[in-house]
C-alpha positions as CSV (number, residue, x, y, z in Angstrom):
1,M,111.7,102.3,106.4
2,I,108.6,99.4,106.7
3,D,109.7,96.2,108.7
4,L,109.1,93.5,106.3
5,R,109.5,91.0,109.5
6,T,106.0,92.7,111.4
7,A,104.1,94.6,108.9
8,P,102.3,91.3,108.1
9,F,101.3,91.0,111.6
10,A,100.4,94.6,111.8
11,A,98.2,94.4,108.6
12,L,96.6,91.3,110.6
13,L,95.9,93.0,113.4
14,L,94.1,95.8,111.7
15,R,92.2,93.5,109.4
16,V,91.0,91.7,112.2
17,S,89.7,95.0,114.0
18,L,88.0,96.3,111.3
19,G,86.2,93.3,110.8
20,I,84.9,93.0,114.0
21,M,83.8,96.7,114.4
22,F,81.5,95.5,111.1
23,L,80.1,92.8,113.3
24,A,79.4,95.0,116.4
25,H,77.9,97.4,113.9
26,A,75.7,95.3,112.1
27,S,74.7,93.6,115.8
28,V,73.7,96.6,117.0
29,K,71.3,97.3,113.7
30,L,70.3,93.5,113.5
31,F,69.5,93.2,117.1
32,I,69.0,96.2,119.2
33,F,67.5,98.1,116.3
34,T,66.0,95.6,114.1
35,P,66.1,95.6,110.8
36,G,62.8,97.1,110.2
37,G,63.7,99.5,112.5
38,T,66.9,100.2,111.2
39,A,65.0,99.8,107.5
40,Q,63.0,103.2,109.2
41,F,65.8,105.2,110.1
42,F,66.9,104.7,106.7
43,G,63.8,106.2,105.4
44,S,63.6,108.7,107.7
45,L,67.0,110.2,106.6
46,G,65.3,109.9,102.5
47,L,67.6,106.9,101.9
48,P,65.5,104.0,100.4
49,P,64.6,101.9,103.3
50,A,65.7,98.7,101.6
51,L,69.5,100.0,101.5
52,A,69.6,99.3,105.0
53,Y,69.1,95.3,104.2
54,L,71.9,95.8,101.7
55,V,74.1,97.4,104.3
56,M,73.5,95.3,106.9
57,T,74.2,92.1,104.7
58,A,77.5,94.2,103.9
59,E,78.4,94.9,106.9
60,V,78.2,91.1,108.2
61,I,79.7,89.4,104.7
62,G,82.3,91.7,105.1
63,G,83.0,91.9,108.8
64,V,83.3,87.9,108.1
65,A,85.8,88.3,105.1
66,L,88.2,90.7,106.5
67,I,88.4,88.8,109.4
68,L,89.4,85.3,107.7
69,G,91.4,87.4,105.0
70,V,89.3,86.8,102.1
71,W,90.3,89.3,99.0
72,T,90.7,92.2,101.8
73,R,91.8,94.6,99.8
74,A,88.4,94.5,97.3
75,V,86.0,94.0,100.5
76,A,87.9,97.0,102.2
77,L,87.4,99.3,99.1
78,L,83.8,97.8,98.9
79,L,83.1,98.4,102.8
80,T,84.4,101.9,102.6
81,P,81.4,103.6,100.7
82,I,79.1,102.7,104.0
83,L,81.2,104.6,106.1
84,L,81.6,108.1,103.9
85,G,77.2,107.0,103.1
86,A,77.4,107.3,107.2
87,I,79.1,110.8,107.1
88,A,77.1,112.4,104.9
89,T,73.6,111.2,105.6
90,V,74.0,110.7,109.7
91,H,77.4,112.4,111.1
92,A,78.4,115.3,109.2
93,G,75.9,118.0,110.4
94,N,77.0,116.8,114.4
95,G,80.2,118.5,114.3
96,W,83.7,116.9,114.1
97,L,83.8,115.0,117.6
98,F,81.9,111.7,117.8
99,T,81.0,112.2,121.8
100,N,78.6,115.6,120.0
101,P,74.8,114.8,120.4
102,N,74.3,112.0,117.5
103,G,77.7,111.6,117.1
104,G,80.4,113.2,114.8
105,W,81.7,112.3,112.1
106,E,85.5,111.5,113.4
107,Y,84.9,107.9,114.4
108,P,83.5,107.0,110.9
109,A,85.9,108.8,108.9
110,F,88.5,107.2,111.0
111,W,87.1,103.7,110.2
112,A,87.2,104.9,106.5
113,I,90.7,105.7,106.5
114,G,91.8,102.4,108.0
115,L,89.9,100.6,105.3
116,I,91.4,102.5,102.7
117,A,95.1,102.1,104.3
118,L,94.4,98.5,104.9
119,A,93.6,98.0,100.9
120,G,97.3,99.6,100.5
121,I,98.9,97.4,102.7
122,G,97.3,94.4,102.0
123,D,96.0,91.2,103.4
124,G,98.6,90.3,106.2
125,A,99.3,87.4,107.7
126,Y,97.1,84.3,108.1
127,A,94.8,85.6,105.1
128,T,92.8,82.7,104.3
129,L,92.2,83.9,100.4
130,P,94.6,87.0,99.3
131,T,93.5,89.2,97.2
132,P,95.0,88.4,93.4
133,A,97.5,90.1,92.4
134,L,96.3,93.2,89.5
135,G,98.9,91.7,87.4
136,R,97.6,88.1,87.8
137,L,94.2,89.2,87.1
138,A,94.8,91.0,84.1
139,R,96.7,87.6,82.8
140,H,93.8,85.5,83.4
141,Q,91.7,87.6,81.7
142,V,93.8,87.6,78.9
143,A,94.3,84.1,78.6
């Protein structure tokens, strides 16, 4: 049974912590690896280097959106492919444990699951722009 008194605060905690994690990872790409270095790394993986700029932008905007509670469900689902891509292109060949050399896929997989769970749970307490219900979206499109 879900405790309806505390569930919104649990979703808030999950939402804010996931947002902080995205800002932390974006900061590493921006300030340690630098945008150019991150683009080169993407290129070394066979990905378009320009994709690095899209990922960094999504991590910053998405992280802030999660922290503030702006369309949380949609943002969580839109950020999930970044982590799945990280697993497929960087971490899958390194084994399960993230402590393995070059990091295994344990951490990004758990992070992706957290995003999917947040999308299912909802915005949580203190969301500044809650995700519209699908029924309300459908009614607005028809009207």
